[in-house]
MDTraj code that builds the backbone (N, CA, C; nanometers):
import mdtraj as md
import numpy as np

residues = "MET LYS PRO LEU SER PHE CYS LEU LEU LEU LEU SER PHE ASN SER VAL PHE SER GLN LYS LEU GLU PHE ASN GLY GLY VAL GLN HIS ASN ASN PHE TYR GLY GLY ARG THR GLU GLY HIS ALA PHE GLN GLU TYR LYS PRO GLY GLY ASN TYR CYS PHE SER PHE PHE TYR ASP ASP VAL LYS ILE ASP SER LEU LYS LEU LYS PHE LYS PHE GLY LEU THR TYR SER ASN TYR SER GLY TYR LEU LEU THR ARG GLU GLY GLY MET GLY GLY SER ASN THR THR SER LYS THR VAL THR LEU ASN THR LEU SER LEU VAL PHE TYR PRO LEU ASN PHE ARG ILE VAL LYS HIS LEU ARG ILE ASP PHE GLY LEU GLN VAL SER MET LEU LEU SER LEU LYS GLN GLN GLY TYR THR SER SER TRP GLN MET GLY GLN PRO SER THR HIS ILE ASP PHE ASP GLU LYS ARG LEU ALA SER LEU ALA ASN LYS SER PHE GLY ILE THR ASN ARG THR ALA TYR GLU PHE GLN LEU ASN ASP ASN TRP MET ILE ILE PRO GLN VAL ASN PHE TYR LEU ASP SER PRO PRO PHE LYS LEU SER ASN GLU VAL LYS VAL HIS SER PHE ARG GLN SER PHE ASN VAL GLY ILE SER ARG LYS LEU LYS".split()
xyz = np.array([
    [0.4839, -2.2454, -0.2732],
    [0.2714, -2.2677, -0.2240],
    [0.2227, -2.1171, -0.2319],
    [0.1081, -2.1017, -0.3379],
    [0.0911, -1.9665, -0.3372],
    [-0.0236, -1.9371, -0.2331],
    [-0.0008, -1.7686, -0.1806],
    [-0.1067, -1.7510, -0.0691],
    [-0.2238, -1.8133, -0.0546],
    [-0.3015, -1.7914, -0.1684],
    [-0.4518, -1.8281, -0.1586],
    [-0.4428, -1.9796, -0.1280],
    [-0.3687, -2.0756, -0.1959],
    [-0.3509, -2.1863, -0.1495],
    [-0.3338, -2.2415, -0.0344],
    [-0.2142, -2.1706, 0.0468],
    [-0.1658, -2.2054, 0.1769],
    [-0.2841, -2.1495, 0.2626],
    [-0.3600, -2.0529, 0.2417],
    [-0.4829, -2.0136, 0.3148],
    [-0.5565, -2.1011, 0.3522],
    [-0.6008, -2.1651, 0.2495],
    [-0.6643, -2.2616, 0.2162],
    [-0.6426, -2.4389, 0.3025],
    [-0.5179, -2.4180, 0.2850],
    [-0.4396, -2.5527, 0.3582],
    [-0.4915, -2.5474, 0.4977],
    [-0.4419, -2.4127, 0.5450],
    [-0.4718, -2.3996, 0.6732],
    [-0.6145, -2.4178, 0.7111],
    [-0.7276, -2.3978, 0.6681],
    [-0.8740, -2.4353, 0.6921],
    [-0.9028, -2.6154, 0.6856],
    [-0.8312, -2.6478, 0.6010],
    [-0.8214, -2.7735, 0.6287],
    [-0.7883, -2.8793, 0.7562],
    [-0.6988, -2.8453, 0.8368],
    [-0.6482, -2.9031, 0.9676],
    [-0.7719, -2.9332, 1.0269],
    [-0.7332, -2.9945, 1.1010],
    [-0.8852, -3.0769, 1.2218],
    [-0.9172, -2.9352, 1.3487],
    [-0.7824, -2.9070, 1.3782],
    [-0.7799, -2.8103, 1.4531],
    [-0.7312, -2.6668, 1.4538],
    [-0.7959, -2.6209, 1.3873],
    [-0.7577, -2.4478, 1.3301],
    [-0.8263, -2.3473, 1.4835],
    [-0.8247, -2.2868, 1.5448],
    [-0.9000, -2.1870, 1.6029],
    [-0.8054, -2.0647, 1.6335],
    [-0.8952, -1.9746, 1.6721],
    [-0.8223, -1.8330, 1.6512],
    [-0.8617, -1.8111, 1.8193],
    [-0.7599, -1.7023, 1.8851],
    [-0.8006, -1.6730, 2.0251],
    [-0.8636, -1.5088, 2.0040],
    [-0.8199, -1.4181, 1.9027],
    [-0.8771, -1.3201, 1.8302],
    [-0.9171, -1.2894, 1.7480],
    [-1.0422, -1.1839, 1.7144],
    [-1.0871, -1.0884, 1.6096],
    [-1.0750, -0.9841, 1.6033],
    [-1.0241, -0.9271, 1.5020],
    [-0.9874, -0.7768, 1.5145],
    [-1.0615, -0.7449, 1.3646],
    [-1.1020, -0.6185, 1.3729],
    [-1.1342, -0.5520, 1.2731],
    [-1.0538, -0.4032, 1.2740],
    [-1.0427, -0.3532, 1.1872],
    [-0.9678, -0.2042, 1.1601],
    [-0.9773, -0.1629, 0.9794],
    [-0.9397, -0.0159, 1.0524],
    [-1.0051, 0.0616, 0.8860],
    [-0.9227, 0.1669, 0.9048],
    [-0.8913, 0.2452, 0.8141],
    [-0.8276, 0.4013, 0.7802],
    [-0.7970, 0.4230, 0.6636],
    [-0.6891, 0.5146, 0.6880],
    [-0.6424, 0.6145, 0.5237],
    [-0.5086, 0.5224, 0.4857],
    [-0.5305, 0.5404, 0.3386],
    [-0.4235, 0.4303, 0.2642],
    [-0.3556, 0.5856, 0.1698],
    [-0.2534, 0.5651, 0.1216],
    [-0.1911, 0.6220, 0.0342],
    [-0.1230, 0.5633, -0.0399],
    [-0.1164, 0.5845, -0.1666],
    [-0.0595, 0.4900, -0.2850],
    [0.0837, 0.5633, -0.3766],
    [0.1607, 0.4684, -0.3920],
    [0.2345, 0.5531, -0.5049],
    [0.2493, 0.4230, -0.6386],
    [0.2352, 0.4815, -0.7535],
    [0.2481, 0.3500, -0.8420],
    [0.3905, 0.3901, -0.9088],
    [0.4502, 0.2882, -0.9666],
    [0.6109, 0.3064, -1.0038],
    [0.6522, 0.2007, -1.0942],
    [0.7676, 0.1838, -1.1335],
    [0.7982, 0.1064, -1.2614],
    [0.8684, 0.1669, -1.3954],
    [0.8913, 0.0701, -1.4738],
    [0.9895, 0.1539, -1.5658],
    [1.1371, 0.2238, -1.5217],
    [1.1819, 0.2566, -1.6495],
    [1.3217, 0.3203, -1.6109],
    [1.2639, 0.4449, -1.7387],
    [1.3458, 0.5561, -1.6663],
    [1.3146, 0.6633, -1.7821],
    [1.4628, 0.6960, -1.8978],
    [1.4940, 0.6766, -1.9793],
    [1.6099, 0.6647, -2.0635],
    [1.5911, 0.6521, -2.2286],
    [1.6680, 0.7298, -2.3010],
    [1.6657, 0.7115, -2.4325],
    [1.5097, 0.7955, -2.4545],
    [1.4392, 0.7064, -2.5123],
    [1.3125, 0.7938, -2.5392],
    [1.1890, 0.6962, -2.4801],
    [1.2171, 0.6418, -2.3473],
    [1.1141, 0.5876, -2.2159],
    [1.0859, 0.7233, -2.1681],
    [0.9662, 0.7229, -2.1157],
    [0.9638, 0.8192, -2.0098],
    [0.8450, 0.7699, -1.9207],
    [0.8663, 0.7580, -1.7329],
    [0.7762, 0.7529, -1.6918],
    [0.7528, 0.8711, -1.5847],
    [0.6203, 0.8726, -1.5489],
    [0.5815, 1.0020, -1.4591],
    [0.4525, 0.9263, -1.3751],
    [0.4965, 0.9106, -1.2340],
    [0.3944, 0.8594, -1.1469],
    [0.3148, 0.9986, -1.0882],
    [0.1780, 1.0205, -1.0115],
    [0.1521, 1.0962, -0.8793],
    [0.0687, 0.9863, -0.7958],
    [0.1007, 0.9971, -0.6826],
    [0.0135, 0.9503, -0.5777],
    [-0.1239, 1.0020, -0.5780],
    [-0.1658, 0.8720, -0.5190],
    [-0.3240, 0.9022, -0.4286],
    [-0.3548, 0.8384, -0.3377],
    [-0.4867, 0.8477, -0.3007],
    [-0.5427, 0.8071, -0.1478],
    [-0.6301, 0.7328, -0.1474],
    [-0.7335, 0.7677, -0.0372],
    [-0.8034, 0.6625, -0.0221],
    [-0.8173, 0.6177, 0.1010],
    [-0.8993, 0.4675, 0.0740],
    [-0.9009, 0.4054, 0.2083],
    [-0.9058, 0.2184, 0.2604],
    [-0.8892, 0.1475, 0.3412],
    [-0.9037, 0.0630, 0.3412],
    [-0.9421, -0.0263, 0.4412],
    [-1.0233, -0.1601, 0.4509],
    [-1.1019, -0.1863, 0.5738],
    [-1.0209, -0.3589, 0.5936],
    [-1.0032, -0.3861, 0.7278],
    [-0.9849, -0.5399, 0.7127],
    [-1.0649, -0.6319, 0.8213],
    [-1.0465, -0.7554, 0.8407],
    [-1.1096, -0.8477, 0.9208],
    [-0.9938, -0.9265, 0.9461],
    [-0.9582, -0.9930, 1.0932],
    [-0.8676, -1.0597, 1.0737],
    [-0.9162, -1.1773, 1.2122],
    [-0.8398, -1.2839, 1.1708],
    [-0.8120, -1.3847, 1.2721],
    [-0.6908, -1.3660, 1.3629],
    [-0.6643, -1.3903, 1.4424],
    [-0.5241, -1.3482, 1.4863],
    [-0.4988, -1.4549, 1.6095],
    [-0.3814, -1.4792, 1.6342],
    [-0.3400, -1.5487, 1.7204],
    [-0.3733, -1.6903, 1.7006],
    [-0.3617, -1.7422, 1.5942],
    [-0.4721, -1.8715, 1.5401],
    [-0.3388, -1.9874, 1.5357],
    [-0.3753, -2.0859, 1.5772],
    [-0.3056, -2.2214, 1.6448],
    [-0.3638, -2.3394, 1.5399],
    [-0.2415, -2.3982, 1.4921],
    [-0.3239, -2.5062, 1.4315],
    [-0.2719, -2.6550, 1.4623],
    [-0.3555, -2.7134, 1.4916],
    [-0.3487, -2.8976, 1.5579],
    [-0.2322, -2.8674, 1.6820],
    [-0.1269, -2.9020, 1.6409],
    [-0.0140, -2.9735, 1.7713],
    [0.0702, -2.8220, 1.7613],
    [0.0715, -2.7640, 1.6677],
    [0.1965, -2.6691, 1.5988],
    [0.2047, -2.5691, 1.7434],
    [0.3156, -2.4988, 1.7801],
    [0.3534, -2.3902, 1.8742],
    [0.3552, -2.2518, 1.8006],
    [0.3203, -2.2642, 1.6857],
    [0.3537, -2.1366, 1.5877],
    [0.2048, -2.0711, 1.6063],
    [0.1805, -1.9372, 1.6115],
    [0.0501, -1.8782, 1.5971],
    [0.0372, -1.7981, 1.4549],
    [-0.0577, -1.7795, 1.4093],
    [-0.0287, -1.7015, 1.2611],
    [-0.1656, -1.5796, 1.2834],
    [-0.1618, -1.5411, 1.1686],
    [-0.3142, -1.4295, 1.1791],
    [-0.3003, -1.4273, 0.9775],
    [-0.4757, -1.4322, 0.9598],
    [-0.4981, -1.4101, 0.8577],
    [-0.6200, -1.3657, 0.8488],
    [-0.6513, -1.2806, 0.7313],
    [-0.8070, -1.2364, 0.6973],
    [-0.8467, -1.1574, 0.6020],
    [-0.9064, -1.0843, 0.5538],
    [-0.9214, -1.0030, 0.4673],
    [-0.9345, -0.8441, 0.4694],
    [-0.8653, -0.7967, 0.3412],
    [-0.8217, -0.6662, 0.3438],
    [-0.9135, -0.5885, 0.2215],
    [-1.0173, -0.5203, 0.2270],
    [-1.0629, -0.4328, 0.1246],
    [-1.0216, -0.3109, 0.1001],
    [-0.9537, -0.2688, -0.0222],
    [-0.8406, -0.1818, -0.0445],
    [-0.9302, -0.0841, -0.1798],
    [-0.9407, 0.0897, -0.1391],
    [-0.9716, 0.1635, -0.2637],
    [-0.8441, 0.2298, -0.2634],
    [-0.7888, 0.2378, -0.4187],
    [-0.6580, 0.3389, -0.3980],
    [-0.6995, 0.3778, -0.5133],
    [-0.5798, 0.4744, -0.5675],
    [-0.5855, 0.5499, -0.6564],
    [-0.4471, 0.5955, -0.7010],
    [-0.4744, 0.6657, -0.8255],
    [-0.3062, 0.7458, -0.8726],
    [-0.3225, 0.7633, -1.0203],
    [-0.2150, 0.8717, -1.0722],
    [-0.1823, 0.9018, -1.1634],
    [-0.0896, 0.8556, -1.2079],
    [-0.1002, 0.8140, -1.3815],
    [0.0753, 0.7582, -1.4587],
    [0.0635, 0.8125, -1.6230],
    [0.1823, 0.8034, -1.6131],
    [0.1983, 0.8685, -1.7558],
    [0.3530, 0.7775, -1.8142],
    [0.3419, 0.6788, -1.9262],
    [0.4079, 0.6079, -1.9520],
    [0.4745, 0.6185, -2.0851],
    [0.5694, 0.6356, -2.1790],
    [0.6064, 0.6116, -2.2946],
    [0.7128, 0.5736, -2.3242],
    [0.6790, 0.4805, -2.4071],
    [0.7850, 0.3597, -2.4762],
    [0.8194, 0.4172, -2.6046],
    [0.9195, 0.3973, -2.7169],
    [0.9687, 0.3769, -2.8248],
    [1.0832, 0.4146, -2.8567],
    [1.1109, 0.4682, -3.0179],
    [1.2572, 0.4917, -3.0730],
    [1.2321, 0.6118, -3.1452],
    [1.3341, 0.5783, -3.2471],
    [1.3186, 0.6980, -3.3805],
    [1.2089, 0.6886, -3.4737],
    [1.1374, 0.5575, -3.4614],
    [1.0490, 0.5259, -3.5599],
    [0.9189, 0.5406, -3.5017],
    [0.9130, 0.5876, -3.3933],
    [0.7451, 0.5654, -3.3379],
    [0.7625, 0.5651, -3.1697],
    [0.6378, 0.5809, -3.1169],
    [0.6357, 0.5353, -2.9523],
    [0.4934, 0.5201, -2.9500],
    [0.4730, 0.4495, -2.8389],
    [0.3604, 0.4333, -2.7920],
    [0.3278, 0.5276, -2.6483],
    [0.2069, 0.5996, -2.5938],
    [0.1969, 0.6860, -2.4970],
    [0.0716, 0.6313, -2.4112],
    [0.0840, 0.5724, -2.2397],
    [-0.0533, 0.6113, -2.1645],
    [-0.0691, 0.7033, -2.1037],
    [-0.1899, 0.7866, -2.0647],
    [-0.1838, 0.8764, -1.9728],
    [-0.3127, 0.8366, -1.8903],
    [-0.3173, 0.8335, -1.7632],
    [-0.4495, 0.7810, -1.7054],
    [-0.4618, 0.8418, -1.5627],
    [-0.5609, 0.8892, -1.5081],
    [-0.5943, 0.8569, -1.3967],
    [-0.6680, 0.7076, -1.3096],
    [-0.6229, 0.6326, -1.2418],
    [-0.7020, 0.5451, -1.1905],
    [-0.7644, 0.5041, -1.0655],
    [-0.8741, 0.4619, -1.0286],
    [-0.8989, 0.4026, -0.8988],
    [-0.9295, 0.2666, -0.8976],
    [-0.8568, 0.1744, -0.7996],
    [-0.8692, 0.0294, -0.8028],
    [-0.9930, -0.0085, -0.6799],
    [-1.0353, -0.1164, -0.6777],
    [-1.1202, -0.1469, -0.5500],
    [-1.0913, -0.3258, -0.5719],
    [-1.0214, -0.3585, -0.4316],
    [-0.9518, -0.4637, -0.4455],
    [-0.9940, -0.5431, -0.3189],
    [-1.0048, -0.6918, -0.3687],
    [-0.9862, -0.7471, -0.1908],
    [-0.9063, -0.8401, -0.1847],
    [-0.8356, -0.8482, -0.0724],
    [-0.7225, -0.9227, -0.0812],
    [-0.7336, -1.0121, 0.0503],
    [-0.6704, -1.1373, 0.0298],
    [-0.6837, -1.2694, 0.1230],
    [-0.5035, -1.2149, 0.1788],
    [-0.4894, -1.2007, 0.3138],
    [-0.3902, -1.1703, 0.3773],
    [-0.3084, -1.2772, 0.4615],
    [-0.2009, -1.3221, 0.4830],
    [-0.1823, -1.4303, 0.5568],
    [-0.0109, -1.3926, 0.6291],
    [0.0164, -1.3409, 0.7722],
    [0.1123, -1.3317, 0.8058],
    [0.1650, -1.4379, 0.8981],
    [0.2540, -1.4929, 0.8381],
    [0.3417, -1.6287, 0.9126],
    [0.4274, -1.5929, 0.9908],
    [0.4697, -1.4686, 1.0150],
    [0.5816, -1.4617, 1.0990],
    [0.5315, -1.3110, 1.1903],
    [0.4970, -1.3276, 1.3339],
    [0.4473, -1.2303, 1.4114],
    [0.5297, -1.1978, 1.5078],
    [0.6161, -1.0886, 1.5496],
    [0.7070, -1.0792, 1.6393],
    [0.6478, -0.9811, 1.7501],
    [0.6622, -1.0107, 1.8705],
    [0.6542, -0.9224, 1.9773],
    [0.8061, -0.8464, 2.0387],
    [0.7869, -0.7158, 2.0150],
    [0.9087, -0.6597, 2.0536],
    [0.9196, -0.6045, 2.1750],
    [0.7771, -0.5433, 2.2276],
    [0.8084, -0.5637, 2.3673],
    [0.6395, -0.5775, 2.4108],
    [0.5920, -0.5631, 2.5084],
    [0.4783, -0.6157, 2.5735],
    [0.3825, -0.5582, 2.4635],
    [0.3498, -0.4763, 2.4561],
    [0.2123, -0.4051, 2.3440],
    [0.2665, -0.3449, 2.1963],
    [0.3985, -0.4319, 2.1996],
    [0.4260, -0.3550, 2.0051],
    [0.4546, -0.4966, 1.9401],
    [0.3907, -0.5020, 1.8169],
    [0.4050, -0.6048, 1.7662],
    [0.4422, -0.5446, 1.6126],
    [0.5092, -0.6959, 1.5534],
    [0.5750, -0.6450, 1.3848],
    [0.5045, -0.7601, 1.2974],
    [0.4330, -0.7512, 1.2195],
    [0.4193, -0.8791, 1.1466],
    [0.4521, -0.8694, 1.0152],
    [0.4984, -0.9920, 0.9296],
    [0.5379, -0.9583, 0.7975],
    [0.4323, -1.0675, 0.7097],
    [0.4313, -1.0508, 0.6179],
    [0.2818, -1.1200, 0.5416],
    [0.3007, -1.1447, 0.4124],
    [0.2088, -1.2143, 0.3148],
    [0.2180, -1.2415, 0.1918],
    [0.0355, -1.2100, 0.1791],
    [0.0308, -1.2067, 0.0587],
    [-0.1005, -1.1357, 0.0193],
    [-0.1626, -1.1585, -0.1316],
    [-0.2436, -1.1953, -0.2070],
    [-0.2983, -1.2397, -0.3080],
    [-0.4579, -1.1578, -0.3245],
    [-0.4455, -1.0422, -0.3799],
    [-0.5299, -0.9478, -0.4551],
    [-0.6085, -0.9493, -0.5538],
    [-0.7636, -0.9642, -0.5306],
    [-0.8494, -0.9638, -0.6816],
    [-0.9006, -0.8610, -0.6586],
    [-0.9210, -0.8158, -0.7966],
    [-0.9702, -0.6856, -0.8471],
    [-1.1797, -0.7105, -0.8527],
    [-1.2221, -0.5852, -0.7765],
    [-1.3274, -0.5853, -0.7777],
    [-1.3995, -0.5201, -0.8762],
    [-1.3475, -0.3961, -0.9004],
    [-1.3727, -0.2946, -1.0032],
    [-1.2993, -0.1726, -1.0062],
    [-1.2311, -0.0902, -1.1122],
    [-1.1631, -0.0390, -1.1825],
    [-1.2434, 0.0989, -1.2563],
    [-1.1556, 0.2283, -1.2172],
    [-1.2217, 0.3200, -1.3044],
    [-1.1322, 0.3894, -1.3676],
    [-1.1184, 0.4364, -1.4532],
    [-1.0034, 0.5202, -1.5559],
    [-1.0179, 0.6053, -1.6265],
    [-0.9327, 0.7015, -1.5968],
    [-0.9624, 0.8200, -1.7300],
    [-0.8331, 0.8606, -1.7990],
    [-0.8521, 0.8684, -1.9355],
    [-0.6990, 0.9096, -1.9816],
    [-0.7172, 0.9153, -2.1381],
    [-0.6081, 0.8598, -2.1648],
    [-0.5770, 0.8268, -2.2962],
    [-0.4740, 0.7157, -2.3660],
    [-0.4883, 0.6662, -2.4460],
    [-0.3443, 0.6159, -2.5141],
    [-0.3684, 0.6826, -2.6741],
    [-0.1727, 0.6752, -2.6678],
    [-0.1719, 0.7391, -2.8266],
    [-0.0511, 0.6611, -2.8832],
    [-0.0294, 0.6882, -3.0158],
    [0.0864, 0.5738, -3.0415],
    [0.1136, 0.6809, -3.2097],
    [0.2135, 0.6801, -3.2500],
    [0.2275, 0.7076, -3.3763],
    [0.3627, 0.6251, -3.4330],
    [0.3735, 0.5599, -3.5858],
    [0.4882, 0.5017, -3.6555],
    [0.5095, 0.5661, -3.7849],
    [0.6218, 0.5639, -3.7993],
    [0.6779, 0.6602, -3.8934],
    [0.6028, 0.5633, -4.0076],
    [0.5672, 0.6445, -4.1562],
    [0.4961, 0.6473, -4.2413],
    [0.3570, 0.5912, -4.1898],
    [0.3243, 0.5843, -4.0762],
    [0.1476, 0.4986, -4.0437],
    [0.0637, 0.6300, -3.9733],
    [-0.0475, 0.6244, -3.9949],
    [-0.1586, 0.7689, -3.9425],
    [-0.0945, 0.7234, -3.7814],
    [-0.0906, 0.8308, -3.7188],
    [-0.1075, 0.8204, -3.5653],
    [-0.2719, 0.8149, -3.5018],
    [-0.2350, 0.7805, -3.4001],
    [-0.4089, 0.7091, -3.3377],
    [-0.3623, 0.8250, -3.1810],
    [-0.5194, 0.8179, -3.1329],
    [-0.5379, 0.9012, -3.0096],
    [-0.6579, 0.8394, -2.9899],
    [-0.6691, 0.7473, -2.8694],
    [-0.8002, 0.7083, -2.8118],
    [-0.8491, 0.7638, -2.6781],
    [-0.9373, 0.8318, -2.6452],
    [-0.9682, 0.8718, -2.5219],
    [-1.0577, 0.7902, -2.4520],
    [-1.0650, 0.7723, -2.2944],
    [-1.1314, 0.6942, -2.2422],
    [-1.1615, 0.7320, -2.1376],
    [-1.2834, 0.6878, -2.0786],
    [-1.3319, 0.7361, -1.9691],
    [-1.4330, 0.6081, -1.8742],
    [-1.4002, 0.5077, -1.7939],
    [-1.4655, 0.3863, -1.8044],
    [-1.4637, 0.3340, -1.6830],
    [-1.5445, 0.2444, -1.6390],
    [-1.5436, 0.1681, -1.5264],
    [-1.5672, 0.0032, -1.6135],
    [-1.4693, -0.0566, -1.5126],
    [-1.4301, -0.2106, -1.5577],
    [-1.4862, -0.2976, -1.4136],
    [-1.5645, -0.4200, -1.4191],
    [-1.6063, -0.5133, -1.3193],
    [-1.4613, -0.6545, -1.3204],
    [-1.4415, -0.6913, -1.2450],
    [-1.3378, -0.8117, -1.2078],
    [-1.3614, -0.9229, -1.3121],
    [-1.2677, -0.9447, -1.3214],
    [-1.2420, -1.1049, -1.3975],
    [-1.1702, -1.1957, -1.3540],
    [-1.1858, -1.3454, -1.3660],
    [-1.1168, -1.3994, -1.2469],
    [-0.9544, -1.3900, -1.3100],
    [-0.8992, -1.3122, -1.3791],
    [-0.7861, -1.2957, -1.4466],
    [-0.6937, -1.2124, -1.3409],
    [-0.7922, -1.1311, -1.3219],
    [-0.7405, -1.0363, -1.2504],
    [-0.6670, -1.0345, -1.1131],
    [-0.6100, -1.0593, -1.1114],
    [-0.5357, -1.1255, -0.9419],
    [-0.4019, -1.0570, -0.9680],
    [-0.3268, -1.0496, -0.8174],
    [-0.1762, -1.0552, -0.8387],
    [-0.1174, -1.1034, -0.6785],
    [-0.0166, -1.0770, -0.6485],
    [0.0715, -1.1493, -0.5607],
    [0.1376, -1.0136, -0.4803],
    [0.1926, -1.0093, -0.3382],
    [0.2488, -0.9407, -0.3329],
    [0.2947, -0.9528, -0.1679],
    [0.3587, -0.8895, -0.0798],
    [0.4016, -0.8804, 0.0601],
    [0.3777, -0.7539, 0.1341],
    [0.3221, -0.7854, 0.2793],
    [0.3120, -0.6373, 0.3236],
    [0.3636, -0.6934, 0.4961],
    [0.3418, -0.5792, 0.5397],
    [0.4236, -0.5574, 0.6696],
    [0.3007, -0.4792, 0.7692],
    [0.2967, -0.5014, 0.9081],
    [0.2201, -0.4219, 0.9907],
    [0.2939, -0.4082, 1.1210],
    [0.2977, -0.3086, 1.1553],
    [0.3780, -0.2777, 1.2799],
    [0.2489, -0.1925, 1.3707],
    [0.1949, -0.2634, 1.4949],
    [0.1013, -0.2082, 1.5627],
    [0.1164, -0.2015, 1.7100],
    [0.0501, -0.0875, 1.7785],
    [0.0521, -0.1051, 1.9333],
    [-0.0474, -0.1380, 1.9700],
    [-0.0816, -0.2219, 2.0732],
    [-0.2109, -0.3214, 2.1492],
    [-0.2183, -0.2399, 2.2900],
    [-0.3384, -0.1287, 2.3045],
    [-0.4034, -0.0521, 2.4388],
    [-0.4911, -0.1774, 2.4994],
    [-0.4573, -0.2243, 2.5892],
    [-0.5462, -0.3249, 2.6346],
    [-0.6720, -0.2316, 2.7123],
    [-0.7748, -0.2463, 2.6985],
    [-0.9178, -0.1706, 2.8009],
    [-0.9426, -0.2810, 2.8657],
    [-0.9683, -0.3759, 2.8327],
    [-0.9765, -0.4663, 2.9794],
    [-0.9315, -0.5907, 2.9515],
    [-0.9783, -0.7300, 2.9786],
    [-0.9462, -0.8479, 3.0003],
    [-0.9385, -0.8919, 2.8292],
    [-1.0484, -0.8330, 2.7764],
    [-1.1029, -0.8737, 2.6568],
    [-1.0850, -0.8141, 2.5053],
    [-1.0903, -0.6828, 2.5682],
    [-1.0641, -0.6000, 2.4396],
    [-0.9485, -0.5256, 2.4330],
    [-0.9406, -0.4291, 2.3242],
    [-0.7985, -0.3844, 2.2592],
    [-0.7816, -0.3057, 2.1411],
    [-0.7680, -0.1574, 2.1747],
    [-0.7554, -0.0630, 2.0757],
    [-0.6309, -0.1021, 2.0126],
    [-0.6024, -0.0713, 1.8660],
    [-0.4866, -0.1187, 1.8070],
    [-0.4548, -0.0079, 1.6950],
    [-0.3807, 0.1030, 1.7279],
    [-0.3394, 0.1857, 1.6328],
    [-0.2337, 0.0944, 1.5336],
    [-0.2213, 0.1503, 1.4037],
    [-0.1354, 0.0336, 1.3446],
    [-0.1055, 0.1262, 1.1906],
    [0.0297, 0.0573, 1.1538],
    [0.0614, 0.1370, 1.0142],
    [0.1050, 0.0088, 0.9142],
    [0.0057, 0.0056, 0.8081],
    [0.0616, -0.0962, 0.7764],
    [0.1386, -0.0762, 0.6179],
    [0.2064, -0.1409, 0.5404],
    [0.2814, -0.1241, 0.4271],
    [0.2472, -0.2344, 0.3104],
    [0.2264, -0.2254, 0.2025],
    [0.1873, -0.3284, 0.0884],
    [0.2976, -0.3196, -0.0417],
    [0.3299, -0.3939, -0.0796],
    [0.4193, -0.3850, -0.1849],
    [0.3531, -0.4885, -0.3128],
    [0.3030, -0.4752, -0.4364],
    [0.2597, -0.5733, -0.5166],
    [0.2500, -0.4937, -0.6932],
    [0.1971, -0.5585, -0.7408],
    [0.1270, -0.4833, -0.8926],
    [-0.0217, -0.5198, -0.8968],
    [-0.0300, -0.3844, -0.9232],
    [-0.1972, -0.3852, -0.9295],
    [-0.2590, -0.5410, -1.0160],
    [-0.3792, -0.5277, -0.9562],
    [-0.4165, -0.6825, -1.0386],
    [-0.4885, -0.6377, -1.1802],
    [-0.4625, -0.5771, -1.2360],
    [-0.5386, -0.5367, -1.3823],
    [-0.4124, -0.4615, -1.4409],
    [-0.3619, -0.4737, -1.5892],
    [-0.2345, -0.4202, -1.6518],
    [-0.2935, -0.2904, -1.6891],
    [-0.2136, -0.1798, -1.5799],
    [-0.2455, -0.0549, -1.6034],
    [-0.1651, 0.0274, -1.7175],
    [-0.0499, -0.0226, -1.7947],
    [0.0010, 0.0139, -1.9072],
    [0.0446, -0.0851, -1.9714],
    [0.0303, -0.0464, -2.1462],
    [0.0962, -0.1287, -2.2602],
    [0.2151, -0.1274, -2.2675],
    [0.3332, -0.0112, -2.1898],
    [0.4337, 0.0157, -2.2632],
    [0.5431, -0.0266, -2.0997],
    [0.4931, -0.0309, -1.9691],
    [0.5771, -0.1046, -1.8448],
    [0.4990, -0.1391, -1.7829],
    [0.5333, -0.2451, -1.6853],
    [0.4735, -0.3309, -1.5821],
    [0.4549, -0.2278, -1.4506],
    [0.3659, -0.1628, -1.4131],
    [0.3213, -0.0829, -1.2964],
    [0.3539, -0.1434, -1.1727],
    [0.3904, -0.1329, -1.0499],
    [0.3818, -0.1717, -0.9382],
    [0.3116, -0.0705, -0.8330],
    [0.2732, -0.0819, -0.7046],
    [0.2127, -0.0156, -0.6350],
    [0.2731, -0.0350, -0.4877],
    [0.3167, 0.0817, -0.4358],
    [0.3358, 0.0970, -0.2965],
    [0.2528, 0.1713, -0.1842],
    [0.1904, 0.1171, -0.1162],
    [0.0839, 0.1813, -0.0590],
    [0.1469, 0.1468, 0.1134],
    [0.0735, 0.2584, 0.1803],
    [0.0897, 0.2784, 0.3398],
    [-0.0345, 0.2952, 0.3645],
    [-0.0710, 0.2454, 0.5076],
    [-0.1904, 0.3157, 0.5212],
    [-0.1943, 0.2919, 0.7115],
    [-0.2825, 0.3920, 0.7611],
    [-0.3036, 0.3881, 0.8935],
    [-0.4086, 0.3898, 0.9426],
    [-0.4309, 0.2733, 1.0395],
    [-0.5436, 0.2074, 1.0865],
    [-0.5619, 0.2112, 1.2306],
    [-0.7243, 0.1877, 1.2487],
    [-0.7037, 0.1747, 1.4103],
    [-0.7911, 0.0675, 1.3984],
    [-0.7708, -0.0625, 1.4716],
    [-0.8165, -0.1741, 1.4881],
    [-0.8652, -0.2047, 1.6124],
    [-0.9849, -0.2415, 1.6205],
    [-1.0381, -0.2674, 1.7816],
    [-1.0435, -0.4400, 1.7630],
    [-1.0112, -0.5140, 1.8769],
    [-0.9763, -0.6681, 1.9157],
    [-1.0653, -0.7172, 2.0223],
    [-1.1312, -0.8461, 1.9934],
    [-1.1963, -0.9036, 2.1033],
    [-1.1286, -1.0470, 2.1090],
    [-1.0545, -1.0687, 2.2397],
    [-1.0464, -1.2294, 2.2850],
    [-1.1434, -1.3166, 2.3089],
    [-1.1007, -1.4091, 2.1987],
    [-1.2362, -1.5155, 2.2336],
    [-1.2416, -1.6207, 2.3190],
    [-1.0707, -1.6370, 2.4105],
    [-1.0777, -1.7202, 2.4679],
    [-0.9906, -1.6779, 2.5977],
])
top = md.Topology()
chain = top.add_chain()
for i, resn in enumerate(residues, 1):
    res = top.add_residue(resn, chain, resSeq=i)
    for name in ("N", "CA", "C"):
        top.add_atom(name, md.element.get_by_symbol(name[0]), res)
traj = md.Trajectory(xyz[None], top)
């Protein structure tokens, strides 16, 4: 079952309620990767950064199930550079660009572990939707016996329904209890997915991101 369908299914239960609300934000580091460097193929990637914000329902109970879940929304702004080349003796295609993506992700953590009293590690799934994309660079190609091409671009694009992707995520957090209702939560988050937009014509590009966030959580009951 897709993560989006599963999260919508959660909302269809008669007795779904959360014990905590959490908001967090912080800085993010992105690494693009993909493809193999062999023969006439070549890939080069440079990391980027930026930021992310999240809003979560935590300690969610569903009907009479004993398990607790965590789900919510994450807004991410991340960037990076890529150079990809594929071809052979008869020609090649090249993409070189710097990109910045704005995405909105629906995140669901079905696996939540409390290692010690205040230390939590969560594992989950996410579906990300592209909000907008900015890219600068060029594409070029040449074929034996044909004129070569070179196209420069500097553009912004908005989302379409096709611009979505699926991935996995991990969260490690330490909960500092301020009082009976409020907590401050520094945390490290990891995301592994493919950008919800085709970044290269030559290879499938993936993204590995890490973020350091600080959150505030409010107990509801």
